[in-house]
C-alpha positions in Angstrom: -13.0 13.5 -22.4 -14.3 10.4 -20.7 -16.2 10.8 -17.3 -14.5 7.7 -15.9 -11.9 8.3 -13.2 -8.4 7.1 -14.1 -7.6 3.6 -12.9 -5.4 3.3 -9.8 -1.9 2.2 -10.4 -1.3 -1.5 -9.7 -0.7 -2.2 -6.0 -2.0 1.2 -4.9 -5.2 -0.1 -3.4 -3.2 -2.7 -1.5 -0.8 -0.1 -0.2 -3.6 2.1 1.0 -5.2 -0.8 2.8 -1.9 -1.6 4.6 -1.5 2.1 5.7 -5.0 2.0 7.1 -4.3 -1.1 9.1 -1.1 0.3 10.5 -2.9 3.4 11.5 -5.5 1.5 13.4 -2.8 -0.6 15.1 -1.0 2.6 16.2 -4.3 4.2 17.5 -5.1 1.0 19.4 -1.6 1.0 21.0 -2.0 4.6 22.1 -5.4 3.9 23.6 -4.1 0.8 25.5 -1.0 2.7 26.7 -3.3 5.5 28.0 -5.5 3.2 29.8 -2.6 1.5 31.5 -1.0 4.7 32.6 -1.0 4.9 36.4 -1.7 8.1 38.2 -4.4 10.0 40.2 -5.9 11.6 37.1 -7.0 15.2 36.6 -9.1 15.2 39.8 -6.1 14.6 42.0 -5.6 11.8 44.6 -8.9 10.1 45.6 -10.1 9.8 49.2 -8.6 6.7 50.8 -5.5 6.6 48.7 -2.0 7.1 50.2 -0.4 10.4 49.5 2.2 10.2 46.7 5.5 10.7 48.3 8.0 13.4 47.5 10.7 15.7 49.0 11.3 19.0 47.3 13.6 22.0 47.9 12.0 24.8 49.9 12.0 28.1 48.0 13.7 30.0 50.8 16.5 27.5 51.2 19.9 26.9 49.5 18.9 23.5 48.3 18.8 23.2 44.5 17.5 20.5 42.1 14.3 18.7 41.2 12.0 17.0 43.6 12.8 13.5 44.8 9.7 11.3 44.0 11.4 7.9 44.4 9.5 5.2 46.3 12.6 3.0 46.6 16.4 3.3 46.2 18.2 3.9 42.9 15.3 5.0 40.8 17.4 7.2 38.5 15.9 10.6 37.8 13.2 10.0 40.4 15.8 9.8 43.1 18.7 7.8 44.4 17.2 7.3 47.9 13.5 7.0 48.7 11.8 10.4 49.1 10.6 9.5 52.6 14.2 8.9 53.7 15.3 12.5 52.8 16.3 14.1 56.0 17.3 17.7 55.0 15.8 20.8 56.7 16.0 22.6 53.4 13.5 20.2 51.8 9.7 19.8 52.3 9.2 16.1 52.9 5.5 15.1 52.7 6.2 11.9 54.6 7.5 13.8 57.6 4.6 16.1 57.6 2.1 13.3 57.3 3.7 11.5 60.2 3.2 14.5 62.5 -0.5 14.7 61.9 -3.2 15.9 59.5 -1.9 17.7 56.4 -3.3 20.4 54.1 -1.2 20.6 50.9 -1.8 23.1 48.1 -0.4 23.6 44.7 0.1 26.9 42.9 1.7 28.5 40.0 4.1 31.5 40.0 1.4 33.8 38.6 -0.6 33.5 41.8 -4.2 34.4 41.0 -6.8 32.1 42.4 -4.1 29.8 43.7 -2.7 32.6 45.8 -6.2 33.4 47.1 -6.5 29.8 48.4 -3.2 30.0 50.1 -4.3 33.2 51.8 -7.3 31.2 53.1 -4.9 28.5 54.4 -2.9 31.2 56.1 -6.0 32.7 57.6 -7.1 29.5 59.3 -3.8 27.8 60.0 -3.5 29.3 63.5 -6.7 27.7 64.5 -5.4 24.2 63.8 -1.9 23.9 65.5 -2.1 20.1 65.2 -2.4 20.3 61.4 0.5 20.9 59.0 -0.1 23.4 56.2 2.3 23.4 53.2 2.4 24.3 49.5 4.2 23.4 46.3 5.0 25.8 43.5 4.8 24.2 40.1 7.8 24.9 37.8 8.1 28.6 37.4 11.0 30.8 38.7 12.1 30.2 42.3 12.5 33.9 43.1 8.9 34.5 41.9 7.7 32.0 44.5 9.8 33.7 47.2 8.4 37.1 46.4 4.9 35.8 46.3 5.2 34.2 49.7 6.7 37.3 51.2 4.0 39.5 49.6 1.2 37.4 51.0 2.8 36.7 54.4 2.6 32.9 54.1 4.2 31.4 57.2 3.8 27.7 56.1 6.6 26.0 54.1 6.6 26.5 50.3 8.6 24.1 48.0 9.3 24.3 44.3 8.5 21.4 42.0 11.0 22.5 39.4 10.3 19.9 36.7 6.6 19.3 37.5 7.2 15.7 38.7 5.2 16.2 41.9 2.3 17.9 40.1 2.2 15.0 37.7 2.1 12.5 40.6 -0.8 14.4 42.2 -2.6 14.8 38.9 -2.8 18.6 39.2 -4.8 20.0 36.3 -6.7 22.8 38.1 -5.3 25.7 40.1 -5.8 25.8 43.0 -5.7 22.1 44.0 -5.7 21.4 47.7 -5.2 17.9 49.1 -6.3 17.1 52.7 -4.7 14.1 54.3 -5.2 12.3 57.7 -2.3 11.5 60.0 -0.2 8.8 58.4 -0.8 10.0 54.8 -4.2 8.8 53.8 -6.0 11.2 51.5 -9.2 12.5 53.0 -10.2 14.8 50.1 -9.0 16.8 47.1 -10.5 20.2 46.6 -10.4 21.8 43.2 -10.9 25.3 42.1 -10.8 27.0 45.5 -13.0 27.3 48.6 -13.5 30.0 51.1 -11.6 30.2 54.4 -14.8 29.1 56.2 -15.4 26.1 54.0 -11.7 25.1 54.2 -11.9 25.3 58.0 -14.8 23.0 58.0 -13.0 20.4 55.9 -9.8 20.7 58.0 -11.9 20.3 61.2 -13.3 17.1 59.8 -9.7 15.7 59.7 
């Protein structure tokens, strides 16, 4: 038996070359599309940026549906009216809260854990800052689980549900807990990742 490898069928080398080129083109497209994707990234909104707008159903209300994240009218699934124009007491509207004064906005999952600990810290200090709005958004999960969690921990601030994860995506939430601090008017002051103590949180809120 000869030690020479069998010759490739005619045209096979050219076919392999074409497949390789197509693969490179696809990878380049994916990379370019990724670089063009707009969003705050996994570290959340950066200081100085405007808060991404949304209005989401409060977990203890009768309002159902996904959050409105529209920035203008007739944006399809994002919303038929701009989120800031939603005037419904059953919804948490971040625009309304930001107009009132400084805002502390936390994100959590239905499992609680460290996220719940951070909301406990928010509850602990909220009475010391009556001019500051405190609020939270539950990411996906079951609405009843969020209700039970809020009752169990005694959170008095509004808690909304981000049923399809659109709000969490806008805010680039990749770590739980994520807490966004904003100045009056809706300019981000800082995004805190991974949790801080009540004392540390109070210092950051006082700086607002």
